[in-house]
N, CA and C atoms as a LAMMPS dump frame, in Angstrom:
ITEM: TIMESTEP
0
ITEM: NUMBER OF ATOMS
324
ITEM: BOX BOUNDS ff ff ff
-5.0000000000000000e+02 5.0000000000000000e+02
-5.0000000000000000e+02 5.0000000000000000e+02
-5.0000000000000000e+02 5.0000000000000000e+02
ITEM: ATOMS id mol type element x y z
1 1 1 N 95.012 386.312 188.664
2 1 2 C 95.858 385.666 189.651
3 1 3 C 97.273 386.204 189.496
4 2 1 N 97.941 386.288 190.592
5 2 2 C 99.348 386.681 190.586
6 2 3 C 100.151 385.629 191.321
7 3 1 N 101.254 385.244 190.747
8 3 2 C 102.23 384.423 191.454
9 3 3 C 103.269 385.378 191.994
10 4 1 N 103.556 385.262 193.257
11 4 2 C 104.552 386.117 193.878
12 4 3 C 105.724 385.24 194.304
13 5 1 N 106.874 385.5 193.711
14 5 2 C 108.098 384.768 194.028
15 5 3 C 109.001 385.68 194.842
16 6 1 N 109.061 385.447 196.117
17 6 2 C 109.971 386.188 196.987
18 6 3 C 111.15 385.291 197.316
19 7 1 N 112.227 385.862 197.807
20 7 2 C 113.384 385.016 198.069
21 7 3 C 113.224 384.145 199.31
22 8 1 N 112.115 384.299 200.047
23 8 2 C 111.876 383.407 201.186
24 8 3 C 110.457 382.851 201.233
25 9 1 N 109.653 383.082 200.184
26 9 2 C 108.275 382.594 200.164
27 9 3 C 107.724 382.635 198.743
28 10 1 N 106.797 381.747 198.488
29 10 2 C 106.084 381.727 197.201
30 10 3 C 104.602 381.595 197.491
31 11 1 N 103.792 382.433 196.834
32 11 2 C 102.36 382.26 196.976
33 11 3 C 101.629 382.776 195.752
34 12 1 N 100.357 382.45 195.707
35 12 2 C 99.454 382.853 194.65
36 12 3 C 98.397 383.748 195.276
37 13 1 N 98 384.788 194.555
38 13 2 C 96.99 385.697 195.064
39 13 3 C 95.837 385.751 194.068
40 14 1 N 94.618 385.546 194.571
41 14 2 C 93.421 385.596 193.731
42 14 3 C 92.349 386.425 194.435
43 15 1 N 91.328 386.791 193.685
44 15 2 C 90.202 387.532 194.24
45 15 3 C 89.494 386.697 195.304
46 16 1 N 89.024 387.356 196.327
47 16 2 C 88.248 386.699 197.382
48 16 3 C 86.78 386.992 197.121
49 17 1 N 86.074 386.034 196.6
50 17 2 C 84.664 386.212 196.267
51 17 3 C 83.746 386.208 197.471
52 18 1 N 84.261 385.885 198.639
53 18 2 C 83.425 385.795 199.836
54 18 3 C 83.579 386.987 200.778
55 19 1 N 84.705 387.666 200.72
56 19 2 C 84.966 388.768 201.64
57 19 3 C 85.318 390.017 200.831
58 20 1 N 84.422 390.993 200.854
59 20 2 C 84.638 392.224 200.086
60 20 3 C 85.918 392.916 200.545
61 21 1 N 86.668 393.409 199.575
62 21 2 C 87.898 394.14 199.887
63 21 3 C 89.071 393.257 200.239
64 22 1 N 88.909 391.942 200.06
65 22 2 C 89.988 391.009 200.413
66 22 3 C 90.461 390.222 199.198
67 23 1 N 91.647 389.678 199.337
68 23 2 C 92.212 388.74 198.382
69 23 3 C 92.485 387.443 199.131
70 24 1 N 92.575 386.343 198.399
71 24 2 C 92.982 385.079 199.004
72 24 3 C 94.452 384.874 198.665
73 25 1 N 95.265 384.809 199.696
74 25 2 C 96.685 384.515 199.53
75 25 3 C 96.824 383.019 199.757
76 26 1 N 97.372 382.312 198.763
77 26 2 C 97.445 380.85 198.812
78 26 3 C 98.908 380.411 198.709
79 27 1 N 99.263 379.406 199.486
80 27 2 C 100.645 378.918 199.468
81 27 3 C 100.665 377.399 199.42
82 28 1 N 101.752 376.87 198.94
83 28 2 C 101.955 375.423 198.908
84 28 3 C 102.746 374.933 200.113
85 29 1 N 103.479 375.857 200.744
86 29 2 C 104.33 375.468 201.874
87 29 3 C 103.857 376.147 203.152
88 30 1 N 103.825 375.366 204.207
89 30 2 C 103.443 375.886 205.516
90 30 3 C 104.443 376.963 205.934
91 31 1 N 103.923 378.099 206.375
92 31 2 C 104.759 379.173 206.883
93 31 3 C 105.056 380.286 205.898
94 32 1 N 104.874 380.054 204.608
95 32 2 C 105.188 381.096 203.629
96 32 3 C 104.285 382.316 203.782
97 33 1 N 103.007 382.099 204.004
98 33 2 C 102.083 383.233 204.145
99 33 3 C 102.444 384.049 205.384
100 34 1 N 102.716 383.365 206.478
101 34 2 C 103.013 384.045 207.739
102 34 3 C 104.292 384.883 207.669
103 35 1 N 105.235 384.493 206.811
104 35 2 C 106.474 385.277 206.67
105 35 3 C 106.187 386.681 206.148
106 36 1 N 105.203 386.796 205.293
107 36 2 C 104.911 388.07 204.645
108 36 3 C 103.719 388.779 205.283
109 37 1 N 102.813 388.001 205.841
110 37 2 C 101.6 388.542 206.456
111 37 3 C 101.471 388.027 207.891
112 38 1 N 102.357 388.471 208.781
113 38 2 C 102.3 387.967 210.159
114 38 3 C 100.973 388.319 210.815
115 39 1 N 100.458 387.368 211.572
116 39 2 C 99.229 387.604 212.315
117 39 3 C 97.954 387.226 211.587
118 40 1 N 98.04 386.918 210.286
119 40 2 C 96.812 386.511 209.6
120 40 3 C 96.461 385.078 209.966
121 41 1 N 95.187 384.768 209.874
122 41 2 C 94.731 383.406 210.145
123 41 3 C 94.879 382.586 208.869
124 42 1 N 95.697 381.544 208.932
125 42 2 C 95.934 380.683 207.777
126 42 3 C 95.165 379.383 207.974
127 43 1 N 94.368 379.049 206.974
128 43 2 C 93.624 377.771 207.009
129 43 3 C 94.39 376.727 206.207
130 44 1 N 94.296 375.492 206.64
131 44 2 C 94.898 374.381 205.911
132 44 3 C 93.775 373.552 205.305
133 45 1 N 93.805 373.417 203.988
134 45 2 C 92.801 372.639 203.266
135 45 3 C 93.505 371.443 202.64
136 46 1 N 93.576 370.364 203.371
137 46 2 C 94.297 369.175 202.904
138 46 3 C 93.704 368.648 201.603
139 47 1 N 94.583 368.181 200.732
140 47 2 C 94.15 367.606 199.474
141 47 3 C 93.762 368.629 198.416
142 48 1 N 93.972 369.9 198.687
143 48 2 C 93.637 370.955 197.733
144 48 3 C 94.916 371.561 197.165
145 49 1 N 94.796 372.078 195.954
146 49 2 C 95.889 372.838 195.383
147 49 3 C 96.056 374.087 196.249
148 50 1 N 97.274 374.466 196.548
149 50 2 C 97.542 375.576 197.466
150 50 3 C 96.789 375.336 198.778
151 51 1 N 97.244 374.356 199.536
152 51 2 C 96.491 373.943 200.725
153 51 3 C 96.511 374.95 201.87
154 52 1 N 97.41 375.932 201.86
155 52 2 C 97.457 376.954 202.909
156 52 3 C 96.872 378.248 202.34
157 53 1 N 95.872 378.818 203.037
158 53 2 C 95.161 379.98 202.505
159 53 3 C 94.815 380.973 203.601
160 54 1 N 94.804 382.249 203.216
161 54 2 C 94.413 383.306 204.145
162 54 3 C 93.651 384.384 203.381
163 55 1 N 92.64 384.937 204.018
164 55 2 C 91.907 386.083 203.479
165 55 3 C 92.607 387.331 204.011
166 56 1 N 93.092 388.161 203.099
167 56 2 C 93.882 389.334 203.498
168 56 3 C 93.33 390.56 202.774
169 57 1 N 93.18 391.651 203.496
170 57 2 C 92.696 392.892 202.883
171 57 3 C 93.635 393.309 201.747
172 58 1 N 93.044 393.795 200.666
173 58 2 C 93.812 394.203 199.483
174 58 3 C 94.912 395.2 199.831
175 59 1 N 94.612 396.14 200.69
176 59 2 C 95.6 397.158 201.063
177 59 3 C 96.785 396.528 201.784
178 60 1 N 96.523 395.526 202.608
179 60 2 C 97.596 394.845 203.335
180 60 3 C 98.482 394.087 202.353
181 61 1 N 97.858 393.417 201.37
182 61 2 C 98.631 392.706 200.347
183 61 3 C 99.478 393.698 199.559
184 62 1 N 98.868 394.786 199.12
185 62 2 C 99.599 395.79 198.334
186 62 3 C 100.759 396.372 199.13
187 63 1 N 100.538 396.671 200.404
188 63 2 C 101.606 397.222 201.243
189 63 3 C 102.752 396.223 201.402
190 64 1 N 102.423 394.953 201.617
191 64 2 C 103.454 393.936 201.811
192 64 3 C 104.291 393.749 200.544
193 65 1 N 103.643 393.757 199.393
194 65 2 C 104.373 393.606 198.127
195 65 3 C 105.233 394.839 197.882
196 66 1 N 104.712 396.005 198.191
197 66 2 C 105.495 397.235 198.038
198 66 3 C 106.749 397.188 198.905
199 67 1 N 106.589 396.767 200.143
200 67 2 C 107.739 396.663 201.049
201 67 3 C 108.764 395.672 200.501
202 68 1 N 108.285 394.528 200.023
203 68 2 C 109.202 393.526 199.461
204 68 3 C 109.981 394.104 198.284
205 69 1 N 109.315 394.872 197.45
206 69 2 C 109.989 395.489 196.303
207 69 3 C 111.006 396.528 196.768
208 70 1 N 110.621 397.348 197.718
209 70 2 C 111.523 398.389 198.211
210 70 3 C 112.741 397.806 198.933
211 71 1 N 112.61 396.588 199.466
212 71 2 C 113.704 395.948 200.199
213 71 3 C 114.674 395.171 199.308
214 72 1 N 114.438 395.141 197.995
215 72 2 C 115.341 394.395 197.107
216 72 3 C 116.738 395.01 197.191
217 73 1 N 117.708 394.154 197.511
218 73 2 C 119.094 394.618 197.631
219 73 3 C 120.071 393.692 196.904
220 74 1 N 119.57 392.923 195.964
221 74 2 C 120.394 391.956 195.242
222 74 3 C 120.294 392.227 193.746
223 75 1 N 121.286 391.734 192.999
224 75 2 C 121.259 391.899 191.546
225 75 3 C 120.924 390.595 190.826
226 76 1 N 120.792 389.506 191.582
227 76 2 C 120.427 388.214 191.006
228 76 3 C 119.42 387.562 191.945
229 77 1 N 118.174 387.448 191.479
230 77 2 C 117.111 386.934 192.343
231 77 3 C 117.397 385.518 192.831
232 78 1 N 117.661 384.597 191.899
233 78 2 C 117.89 383.204 192.315
234 78 3 C 119.05 383.099 193.291
235 79 1 N 120.057 383.936 193.118
236 79 2 C 121.193 383.93 194.031
237 79 3 C 120.847 384.423 195.426
238 80 1 N 119.707 385.092 195.575
239 80 2 C 119.297 385.606 196.884
240 80 3 C 118.454 384.611 197.675
241 81 1 N 118.138 383.471 197.062
242 81 2 C 117.27 382.473 197.703
243 81 3 C 118.132 381.459 198.45
244 82 1 N 118.042 381.465 199.773
245 82 2 C 118.849 380.568 200.605
246 82 3 C 118.237 379.182 200.772
247 83 1 N 116.923 379.09 200.779
248 83 2 C 116.226 377.818 200.993
249 83 3 C 116.445 376.908 199.778
250 84 1 N 117.104 375.752 199.948
251 84 2 C 117.415 374.881 198.799
252 84 3 C 116.176 374.403 198.037
253 85 1 N 115.116 374.083 198.75
254 85 2 C 113.891 373.607 198.109
255 85 3 C 113.256 374.713 197.254
256 86 1 N 113.194 375.914 197.804
257 86 2 C 112.625 377.039 197.076
258 86 3 C 113.52 377.43 195.899
259 87 1 N 114.822 377.413 196.106
260 87 2 C 115.768 377.726 195.028
261 87 3 C 115.593 376.751 193.867
262 88 1 N 115.464 375.478 194.168
263 88 2 C 115.271 374.464 193.13
264 88 3 C 113.978 374.716 192.352
265 89 1 N 112.908 375.06 193.063
266 89 2 C 111.638 375.346 192.393
267 89 3 C 111.782 376.558 191.471
268 90 1 N 112.44 377.599 191.953
269 90 2 C 112.626 378.797 191.125
270 90 3 C 113.548 378.517 189.939
271 91 1 N 114.533 377.678 190.117
272 91 2 C 115.424 377.316 189.01
273 91 3 C 114.62 376.616 187.912
274 92 1 N 113.75 375.7 188.296
275 92 2 C 112.889 375.013 187.318
276 92 3 C 111.965 376.009 186.63
277 93 1 N 111.382 376.89 187.422
278 93 2 C 110.502 377.932 186.906
279 93 3 C 111.25 378.801 185.886
280 94 1 N 112.491 379.176 186.206
281 94 2 C 113.303 380.003 185.321
282 94 3 C 113.529 379.294 183.988
283 95 1 N 113.896 378.009 184.029
284 95 2 C 114.161 377.266 182.794
285 95 3 C 112.914 377.177 181.911
286 96 1 N 111.782 376.915 182.512
287 96 2 C 110.536 376.814 181.748
288 96 3 C 110.21 378.153 181.098
289 97 1 N 110.318 379.227 181.855
290 97 2 C 109.953 380.536 181.324
291 97 3 C 111.012 381.129 180.401
292 98 1 N 112.233 380.662 180.487
293 98 2 C 113.272 381.139 179.571
294 98 3 C 112.916 380.793 178.125
295 99 1 N 112.156 379.732 177.952
296 99 2 C 111.746 379.325 176.604
297 99 3 C 110.777 380.317 175.97
298 100 1 N 110.191 381.202 176.77
299 100 2 C 109.284 382.21 176.233
300 100 3 C 110.036 383.306 175.483
301 101 1 N 111.31 383.477 175.81
302 101 2 C 112.122 384.498 175.149
303 101 3 C 112.456 384.005 173.753
304 102 1 N 112.164 384.81 172.726
305 102 2 C 112.335 384.342 171.346
306 102 3 C 113.752 383.869 171.02
307 103 1 N 114.753 384.647 171.396
308 103 2 C 116.129 384.262 171.104
309 103 3 C 116.928 384.368 172.393
310 104 1 N 117.109 383.245 173.067
311 104 2 C 117.847 383.318 174.326
312 104 3 C 119.303 383.678 174.098
313 105 1 N 119.883 384.461 175.006
314 105 2 C 121.286 384.862 174.862
315 105 3 C 122.232 383.809 175.43
316 106 1 N 121.807 382.585 175.523
317 106 2 C 122.576 381.506 176.152
318 106 3 C 122.12 380.2 175.545
319 107 1 N 122.804 379.155 175.857
320 107 2 C 122.393 377.812 175.425
321 107 3 C 121.795 377.12 176.637
322 108 1 N 120.631 376.517 176.45
323 108 2 C 119.972 375.83 177.568
324 108 3 C 120.285 374.35 177.548
């Protein structure tokens, strides 16, 4: 599984066991998948973890991630996130994962 944190969308990508050559792109927020994969059919599975899901060809996922990487024009990821809700989630994520660094260069 891959978690993809973009400055305007967050999703999880896993293998698609039902459709050969595809991955399942899963999101927690409505519209995040469509921002990166316009035109895909997104299903809503209420009451499920990652309730928004789409089957996307592996090549399409790889191309979209490549484009996102090539479009990076900022030196601070969290500072590039305009959506307050998404920024807050990434800030929490950053604090949790900062503990993985053996000797942080800051005080938390």
